Each structure stands twice: as C-alpha cells, then as structure tokens.
C-alpha positions in Angstrom: -50.8 6.2 -15.1 -49.2 2.8 -15.0 -47.0 2.5 -11.9 -44.2 0.9 -14.0 -44.2 3.8 -16.3 -44.1 6.2 -13.4 -41.1 4.3 -11.9 -39.3 4.3 -15.3 -39.9 8.0 -15.8 -38.8 8.8 -12.2 -35.6 6.8 -12.6 -34.9 8.4 -16.0 -35.4 11.9 -14.4 -33.0 11.0 -11.6 -30.4 9.7 -14.1 -30.7 12.8 -16.2 -30.4 15.0 -13.1 -27.3 13.1 -12.0 -25.7 13.5 -15.4 -26.6 17.2 -15.5 -25.0 17.8 -12.1 -21.9 15.9 -13.0 -21.5 17.8 -16.3 -22.0 21.1 -14.5 -19.3 20.2 -11.9 -16.9 18.7 -14.5 -16.9 22.0 -16.4 -14.9 23.6 -13.5 -12.7 20.6 -12.7 -9.8 18.9 -14.5 -10.7 16.5 -17.3 -11.2 12.8 -16.8 -13.1 9.7 -18.0 -16.8 10.1 -18.4 -18.5 8.7 -15.2 -21.6 6.6 -15.1 -24.5 7.8 -13.0 -24.3 7.0 -9.3 -21.3 4.6 -9.6 -19.0 7.0 -11.3 -15.7 5.6 -12.6 -15.5 2.6 -10.3 -15.8 0.1 -13.2 -12.9 1.7 -15.0 -10.5 1.2 -12.0 -8.6 -2.1 -11.4 -9.1 -2.6 -7.6 -6.1 -5.0 -7.6 -3.8 -2.4 -9.0 -5.2 1.1 -8.4 -1.8 2.8 -9.0 -1.5 1.3 -12.5 -5.1 2.5 -13.2 -4.1 6.0 -12.2 -1.0 5.8 -14.4 -3.1 4.7 -17.4 -5.6 7.6 -16.8 -2.7 10.1 -16.5 -1.4 9.0 -20.0 -4.7 10.1 -21.4 -5.7 13.1 -19.3 -2.4 14.4 -18.0 -1.0 14.8 -14.5 -4.1 16.4 -13.0 -7.4 14.7 -13.7 -10.8 14.0 -12.1 -12.4 10.6 -11.2 -15.8 10.0 -9.8 -15.7 7.5 -6.9 -19.4 7.2 -6.7 -21.2 10.5 -7.2 -18.5 12.8 -5.8 -15.5 14.0 -7.8 -12.0 13.3 -6.7 -9.1 15.1 -8.2 -6.0 13.0 -8.8 -2.4 14.4 -8.9 0.0 12.1 -10.7 3.8 12.7 -10.9 6.3 14.6 -8.9 5.7 18.1 -10.3 1.9 18.0 -9.6 2.2 16.4 -6.2 5.0 18.7 -5.1 3.2 21.8 -6.4 0.1 20.8 -4.4 1.4 19.5 -1.1 4.4 21.9 -0.8 3.8 25.0 -2.9 0.0 25.1 -2.1 0.3 23.2 1.2 -2.4 25.1 3.1 -5.0 24.8 0.4 -4.4 21.0 0.0 -4.1 20.3 3.8 -7.6 19.0 4.4 -8.2 15.3 5.0 -10.6 13.6 2.6 -13.6 11.8 4.1 -13.2 8.0 4.1 -16.4 6.4 5.5 -14.8 3.6 7.4 -12.3 5.8 9.1 -14.9 8.5 9.8 -17.0 5.8 11.5 -14.1 4.7 13.7 -12.4 8.0 14.4 -15.4 10.4 14.2 -13.2 13.1 12.9 -10.9 13.0 15.9 -7.2 12.3 16.4 -4.4 13.6 14.2 -4.7 11.5 11.1 -8.3 12.1 10.1 -9.3 15.4 11.6 -9.6 18.8 9.9 -9.4 22.5 10.4 -8.5 24.0 13.8 -8.9 20.6 15.5 -6.3 19.1 13.3 -3.9 22.0 13.6 -4.2 22.2 17.4 -3.9 18.4 17.8 -0.9 18.1 15.4 0.9 21.0 17.2 0.2 19.5 20.6 1.3 16.0 19.4 4.6 17.3 18.0 5.3 19.3 21.2 4.5 16.4 23.5 6.5 13.9 21.5 9.5 16.2 21.7 9.0 16.6 25.4 8.9 12.8 25.8 12.2 12.5 23.9 11.4 12.4 20.2 14.5 13.4 18.2 16.7 13.2 21.3 19.2 10.7 22.5 16.7 9.2 25.0 14.6 7.9 22.1 17.6 6.4 20.4 18.5 4.6 23.6 15.1 3.1 23.7 15.2 2.0 20.1 18.7 0.5 20.6 17.4 -1.4 23.7 14.4 -2.7 21.7 16.7 -3.7 18.9 18.6 -5.9 21.3 15.4 -7.4 22.7 14.3 -8.1 19.1 17.5 -10.0 18.2 17.2 -12.0 21.5 13.7 -13.0 20.5 14.9 -14.0 17.1 17.7 -16.1 18.6 14.9 -18.2 20.2 13.9 -19.5 16.8 17.2 -21.5 16.8 17.8 -20.9 13.1 14.5 -22.7 12.3 12.1 -21.4 9.6 9.7 -18.8 11.1 7.1 -16.3 10.0 8.6 -13.0 11.2 5.3 -11.1 11.1 4.5 -10.9 14.8 8.0 -10.7 16.1 8.8 -7.7 13.8 5.6 -6.0 15.1 6.6 -6.3 18.7 9.6 -4.0 18.5 8.1 -0.8 16.9 5.0 -1.2 19.0 7.1 -1.4 22.2 8.9 1.8 21.1 5.6 3.6 21.0 4.7 2.1 24.4 8.0 3.4 25.8 7.3 6.9 24.5 3.6 7.1 25.6 3.6 5.0 28.7 7.3 5.5 29.6 7.6 1.8 29.8 8.3 -1.2 27.5 6.7 -4.6 27.8 8.2 -8.1 27.8 7.2 -9.9 24.6 5.4 -12.5 26.7 3.5 -10.0 28.8 -0.2 -10.8 28.5 -1.2 -7.1 28.4 1.2 -6.5 25.6 0.0 -9.6 23.7 -3.6 -8.5 24.1 -2.7 -5.1 22.7 -1.0 -6.7 19.7 -4.0 -8.9 19.2 -6.3 -5.9 19.1 -4.1 -4.3 16.5 -4.1 -7.4 14.4 -7.8 -7.9 14.5 -9.0 -4.3 14.2 -6.1 -2.6 12.6 -6.5 0.0 15.3 -5.7 0.1 19.0 -8.2 1.2 21.6 -6.1 3.0 24.2 -6.7 5.0 27.4 -5.6 8.6 27.3 -3.1 9.8 29.8 -4.1 13.4 30.7 -6.9 15.1 32.7 -9.6 16.5 30.5 -9.9 20.2 30.1 -13.6 20.9 30.8 -13.7 23.8 28.4 -16.2 22.6 25.9 -14.6 24.6 23.1 -11.2 22.9 23.6 -10.0 20.2 21.2 -8.2 18.5 24.1 -10.9 16.2 25.2 -10.3 12.6 26.5 -12.0 11.3 23.3 -9.7 13.3 21.0 -6.6 12.4 22.9 -7.5 8.7 22.9 -8.0 8.9 19.2 -4.7 10.6 18.7 -2.9 7.9 20.8 -4.6 5.3 18.7 -3.4 6.9 15.5 0.2 7.0 16.9 0.0 3.3 17.7 -1.4 2.3 14.4 1.0 4.5 12.3 3.9 3.8 14.5 3.5 0.0 14.5 1.9 -1.3 11.4 3.8 0.8 8.8 7.3 0.2 10.4 6.7 -3.5 11.0 5.4 -4.0 7.4 8.5 -2.1 6.0 10.8 -4.3 8.1 9.1 -7.5 6.9 9.3 -6.4 3.3 13.0 -5.4 3.8 13.9 -8.8 5.0 12.1 -10.4 2.1 14.0 -8.2 -0.4 17.3 -9.0 1.3 16.5 -12.7 0.9 15.8 -12.1 -2.8 19.0 -10.1 -3.3 21.7 -11.8 -1.3 24.4 -9.6 -2.9 22.8 -6.6 -1.4 22.7 -8.3 2.0 26.4 -9.2 1.8 27.3 -5.5 1.0 25.3 -4.2 3.9 26.8 -6.8 6.3 30.3 -5.9 5.1 29.6 -2.2 5.8 28.1 -3.0 9.2 31.1 -5.1 10.2 33.5 -2.4 9.0 31.8 0.6 10.7 30.1 -1.0 13.7 32.0 -4.2 14.3 30.7 -7.1 16.4 31.1 -5.8 19.9 28.8 -2.7 20.2 25.3 -1.8 19.2 24.7 0.3 16.0 23.8 4.0 16.6 22.4 6.7 14.5 25.8 8.4 14.1 27.0 5.3 12.2 24.5 6.1 9.4 26.7 9.0 8.2 29.5 6.4 7.6 27.3 3.7 6.0 26.1 5.1 2.7 25.2 1.7 1.2 23.1 0.7 4.1 21.4 4.1 4.1 20.7 3.7 0.4 19.4 0.2 0.9 16.8 1.3 3.4 15.7 4.2 1.2 15.4 1.9 -1.7 13.3 -0.5 0.3 10.9 2.3 1.1 10.9 3.5 -2.5 10.5 0.1 -4.0 7.7 -1.3 -1.8 5.6 1.9 -2.2 3.9 1.2 1.1 1.0 3.7 0.7 0.6 4.1 -3.1 -2.2 6.6 -3.2 -1.5 8.3 0.2 -4.4 9.1 2.5 -7.0 11.2 0.9 -6.5 15.0 1.0 -9.2 17.6 0.6 -9.3 21.2 -0.4 -9.6 23.7 2.5 -10.9 26.4 0.2 -11.9 27.1 -3.4 -8.5 27.0 -5.2 -7.3 27.8 -8.7 -4.8 25.1 -9.5 -3.2 24.9 -13.0 -6.0 26.8 -14.5 -8.7 24.6 -12.9 -11.0 25.6 -10.2 -11.1 23.0 -7.4 -14.0 23.7 -4.9 -13.5 23.6 -1.2 -14.1 20.1 0.2 -13.1 18.3 -3.0 -11.3 15.1 -2.3 -7.7 14.8 -3.7 -5.6 11.7 -4.4 -1.9 12.3 -4.4 -0.2 9.4 -6.2 3.0 8.8 -4.1 3.6 5.7 -6.3 4.0 7.9 -9.4 6.7 9.9 -7.6 8.6 6.9 -6.1 8.6 5.1 -9.4 9.4 8.0 -11.6 11.8 6.6 -14.3 13.5 9.9 -14.9 14.6 10.1 -11.3 15.0 6.4 -10.7 16.2 4.5 -13.8 14.5 1.1 -14.0 12.1 1.9 -11.1 10.6 -1.6 -11.0 14.0 -3.0 -10.1 15.2 -3.1 -6.5 18.6 -1.3 -6.6 20.2 0.7 -3.8 22.2 2.4 -6.5 19.2 4.7 -7.0 20.4 6.5 -3.9 24.2 6.5 -4.5 26.3 8.8 -6.6 29.1 7.6 -8.9 31.5 7.7 -6.0 29.4 5.5 -3.8 28.2 8.4 -1.5 24.6 8.6 -0.4 22.5 10.7 -2.7 19.4 12.5 -1.5 16.3 12.8 -3.7 13.4 15.2 -3.6 11.3 12.4 -5.0 11.7 10.3 -1.8 8.2 10.8 -0.4 7.2 7.6 1.4 6.0 9.7 4.4 4.1 12.1 2.1 5.1 15.8 2.0 3.9 19.2 3.1 1.5 20.0 5.9 0.3 16.4 6.4 3.7 14.7 6.3 3.9 11.9 8.8 4.7 13.2 12.3 6.6 10.0 13.1 9.0 10.2 10.1 12.1 10.7 12.2 11.2 7.9 14.6 10.4 5.5 11.7 13.7 6.2 10.0 15.6 5.7 13.2 13.8 2.4 13.9 14.4 1.0 10.3 18.1 1.8 10.5 18.8 0.5 14.0 16.5 -2.6 13.7 17.9 -3.7 10.4 21.5 -3.1 11.1 21.3 -4.9 14.5 19.6 -7.9 12.8 22.2 -8.0 10.1 25.0 -7.6 12.6 23.7 -10.6 14.5 22.3 -13.0 11.9 22.7 -14.3 8.4 19.4 -14.6 6.6 18.4 -17.9 4.9 15.4 -18.5 2.7 13.6 -21.8 2.2 13.6 -21.2 -1.6 16.1 -20.4 -4.3 16.3 -16.6 -4.9 14.6 -16.9 -8.3 11.6 -18.5 -6.7 11.1 -15.9 -3.9 7.9 -14.0 -4.6 8.1 -10.3 -3.8 4.9 -9.2 -5.4 2.8 -7.2 -2.9 -0.5 -8.4 -1.7 -3.3 -6.0 -2.3 -4.6 -4.9 1.1 -6.7 -1.7 1.2 -4.6 1.4 1.3 -1.2 -0.3 1.8 1.0 -2.7 0.0 2.1 -5.7 2.1 4.5 -8.5 1.3 3.3 -12.0 0.6 3.6 -14.4 3.6 7.0 -16.1 3.8 9.3 -17.9 6.2 12.9 -17.0 7.0 15.7 -18.6 9.0 17.8 -16.3 11.3 21.3 -18.0 11.5 23.5 -16.6 14.2 26.7 -15.1 12.8 
C-alpha cells in the first residue's frame, strides 16, 4: 500500500478516535462549544481577553460549561452562584489544584499554591500556624507594615516631586514585609542582597529562597527542605507581586479620578491627621477609604480566571458528573463584575461598597482572594498592607499626573494569569 495512503488512513483513524473519546467524555460533562481534534477550543478563545470569551460562552451554554484546552476538558464556572456553590458549598470536592505545565515544571507539585492532596493540606496547615506564630494577624505585624510604610514614603520623597515610574519602589515595601516575617529582618532599599532578590523576582516571577528549618528525615513527611523552600517561594511571589501590582493600579486609578483622591485625603486628614501614622483601627472610621480600596480590587480584577482548580473526586454538580482530576476554571471576573451586585461594573466607583448613609457595605461578591478551601492564606496581610501603604502615601503626598485625566489610560495589559496596569509616570508632591 502507498505510504501516503497509510499515513492518511492512520491520521484519519487518530482523528476519529479523538472525536469519539471527546464525545464519550462530553456526554457526562456540562455542555460547551464543539472542540476540534487535538487543539480543542483554543481557536474560539480570545487570548487577549479570556474573561470576555468566557462571558460570551456563558450566554450560550449557561453558568456551567465545558471547554477543551487541548485534548483535556476543563469545566468553567461563571457567575457568583456557580462559583460560590462550588468553592464554598462543595469546597472539599473542588479543592484540588489543576495542573499548569509551566508551574508544574517550576514547583514540581511542591509548596502551598500548586500542591494537592495530603501534601497541600499539611503544608497549608503548617504555613498558617507558622505565620500566626511569627505574628500574622497580631499587632507585631501591623507594626512592621507601619514601619515599612514610613520607609516607603521616605523613598518616595527622594523623587523630589519629579516624574517617576513607581513599579520598583512599590514592590520594595510588600517584599520587605515578607522578609521581616520570614527572616525576622527587613532590608534597606539599597541593600545589594535585597536588590538581587528583587531582580530575581522581576526576571523569573519567582524567588529562589533558602529554607529556614532542619529537615525531618522521615521520608514520608511533607516537611522536606525542598517543599519548605517551594512554600517560602510561593509566599514571596504571592506576597509581593499581587500587592505591589494592586498598589500600582490603585495610584493610577487615583490619578484618573482626582475627586476620589480628594475625598480619601479629606477622610485621612480628619481621622488620622498629619502627626501620627495610620493604623488598622482607623479603618473602622474611614468608610470611604475602605470602600475605595475594595473598589480598586474589584475593578482591576487582578486574577480574572483564578488559579486552576481540579476535582478531588467524582462529583455530581448541578446534574452533571464531573470526574476526579477534571480541571476547573472559576471566573472571579464574572463575580467581581456582576451588574446586579455592582451597578455599572465597568465604572470605577467606591460607591459600590457604600450604603445610602455613606457607611461601608460588605459584599459576598467580593472575591479577589478567591474563596473556600483555596482562599489566599495572605489575605489578611494583603488587606492590611493596602490600607496602611495607601493611606500613608495619601497622608504625605498629593498625586500629580503628566497627562489630563481624560488621557490617562487605565486599560490593563494582558499578562498571563494576571491583569497589570499599563506603564505610567507619577509625581509625588509633598503635602
């Protein structure tokens, strides 16, 4: 037989087998667009706006649907009800971490962010316990954040009111807070070791760190040096990049909306004044500032599709059978931009978190840190840093843009799993 004919027949058989397997799997899974052999639904997804693509699919297939990212099915949960039902009501079943090849290669299934099963449970429990012992959630951590906030404004003073790119300066402060927790010591911003550490994070998006315990030689234990080093690396990355990006985006939005900035500064001056540092107790008396920070996190939608989850067991969910190991996308964007909860969700408006009397209003839809079993372990620290850093900056400086407000671009730059603000320059003018 002609080799070409053999090749064509072989490829045809493979394609038919692929289609048959997909059809067999799809019979048990939620509905979704018909995938192509091998590449799945990749061509139907706008890589520059994945969240919008998911919204478009949800209008056709409902809040629970299936996409094929390659040959493997991925279940997508869109909207508050579906996300809440999965992550909170069925938290254990949806608590797995979906495999992402690049992270698997780097982390090797270690650490707290990308591990699974008993390793993840033991590592998370140990991490939370250790962070509490080191001061997380206690006054000692607040003292460290306040100290770092003062170091941050002193560094900003050195710009002498000249235009500057705040990217690296805003990264120093949250990174130093993590250093002070893990190493029990902060670094001067000019310290070469600290600068080398920041450089590694910039270049690799991940810090290579030495662990700080003696290894347990029990080979069955999850507390190996390698796992602890991966966990520390996860803490540095999550504790630095997400907070610094949020701070950078917050300042850009404040430049774009000077009336919001003015209201926050008025509240800071009234509650805190000019002669002491802001503290977390002040937040209870600063509803507009609290609402502004919540609105920043809602509006920027930092991690639109969350990190991939995975099913820990075969699960019946909304009359569908989702097999163990199936990857799951939980669209946080669809929750944070729900128009029923947040009128005009595409508009930056602190009023989304204020009641008619101007008091702060909580929302169950506020999920920038995810929800359920896999909620960010550093949520409390991040919220503390955002409040203390931003209030201290606005207590000390007026913000000035190089452009008219209508010309300030706040459209996020597509960058992998996160939304980051476009580059910009800002002037910090001492009050």
